[in-house]
C-alpha positions in Angstrom: 170.6 124.6 138.2 174.1 123.5 139.2 176.5 126.2 140.2 180.2 125.8 141.0 182.0 128.1 143.4 184.9 128.7 145.7 184.5 130.1 149.3 188.3 130.5 149.7 189.5 133.7 148.0 193.0 132.3 147.7 191.7 129.3 145.9 189.7 131.5 143.5 192.8 133.7 142.9 195.0 130.6 142.3 192.6 129.2 139.7 192.3 132.6 138.0 196.0 133.1 137.9 197.1 129.6 136.7 194.1 128.4 134.7 192.3 131.5 133.6 189.2 130.8 135.7 186.7 133.7 135.5 184.0 134.4 138.1 180.6 136.1 138.0 180.1 138.6 140.8 177.3 141.0 141.7 173.7 140.5 141.1 172.1 137.3 142.4 168.5 137.3 141.3 166.0 135.1 143.2 169.0 133.2 144.7 169.5 131.3 141.5 170.5 133.1 138.4 173.2 135.8 137.9 172.0 139.0 136.3 174.5 141.2 134.4 177.5 139.2 135.7 180.9 141.0 135.8 183.8 138.9 134.9 187.0 139.0 136.8 189.9 136.7 136.1 193.7 136.7 136.7 194.3 139.9 134.6 191.7 141.8 136.6 192.8 140.5 140.0 196.5 141.2 139.5 196.7 144.0 136.8 193.8 146.2 137.9 194.7 145.8 141.6 191.4 144.2 142.6 192.4 142.3 145.7 190.6 139.4 147.3 190.9 139.8 151.1 191.0 136.9 153.4 188.2 138.5 155.3 186.0 138.1 152.2 186.1 134.3 152.8 183.4 134.4 155.5 180.1 133.8 153.7 181.3 134.9 150.3 181.0 132.7 147.2 183.1 133.2 144.1 180.8 131.6 141.4 182.5 130.3 138.3 181.4 132.1 135.2 179.7 129.9 132.6 182.4 130.7 130.1 184.9 129.0 132.4 183.0 125.8 133.1 184.9 124.0 130.4 187.9 124.1 132.6 186.3 121.5 134.9 186.3 118.9 132.1 189.3 116.6 132.2 192.0 117.1 129.6 194.7 114.8 128.3 197.6 114.5 130.9 195.4 115.6 133.8 195.7 113.7 137.1 192.0 112.8 137.8 190.2 111.1 140.6 187.3 109.3 138.9 184.3 107.7 140.7 182.9 104.7 138.9 179.9 102.5 139.5 180.7 98.8 139.3 178.0 96.5 137.7 177.3 95.1 141.2 176.3 98.7 142.3 179.3 99.5 144.4 181.1 102.8 143.7 184.9 103.1 143.8 187.6 105.7 143.1 190.3 105.4 140.5 193.2 108.0 140.4 194.6 108.1 136.9 196.8 110.2 134.7 194.8 110.6 131.4 196.7 109.4 128.4 193.7 109.9 126.1 190.8 112.2 125.9 188.1 112.1 128.6 185.4 110.6 126.3 187.8 107.9 125.0 188.8 107.0 128.6 185.2 106.7 129.7 184.3 104.5 126.7 187.1 102.1 127.5 185.8 101.4 131.1 183.7 98.4 131.9 182.1 100.4 134.7 179.7 103.3 134.6 181.0 106.8 135.0 179.7 108.7 138.1 181.9 111.8 138.6 185.4 113.2 138.7 187.7 115.7 140.4 190.8 117.1 138.6 193.7 116.9 141.0 196.5 118.3 138.9 196.8 120.0 135.5 200.1 121.0 133.8 202.0 120.1 137.0 200.0 122.5 139.1 197.4 121.9 141.8 193.9 122.1 140.4 191.7 123.2 143.3 188.3 121.6 142.8 185.3 123.9 143.5 182.2 123.3 145.7 178.9 122.7 144.0 175.4 124.0 144.7 172.6 122.1 143.1 
C-alpha cells in the first residue's frame, strides 16, 4: 500500500492552505491502514486554531488523506518534472509546463512514462510529499 506524507509541518500547512490538501491523523492500525481518520485541512488549521508546531516535525508524519490524492495528479498549466524511460532503457528528466491534460501529454511521448513531481501549480510552489511503499 502506497502512502504519501509530509514530515515538515510547515509544508503540510502550506499545502493545506494553498491547495486544500487534507490529512488523516490518529489511529494507525498495524502500521499500515488508518482507522477512523480525522480530516484536517486549511480551514481546520487556521480557523479552528489547530496549530502545527515545529517541534512536531521530529518523527511525525502528516499522511495525505485518500480524498486529497487527486491533487498529486498533474493538471493543465502545472510545471511538472517528468521521468521518462527511453526505448534504450535509460531514464531521463523533462521539466515541462503542461499545455494539455496529463493523459494527452503522456500519449504524445515516444518514451514510457515512469513518474512525475509537480513543481508549481497556479504560480505557487507545490511541495511534493514523501512516499511510503
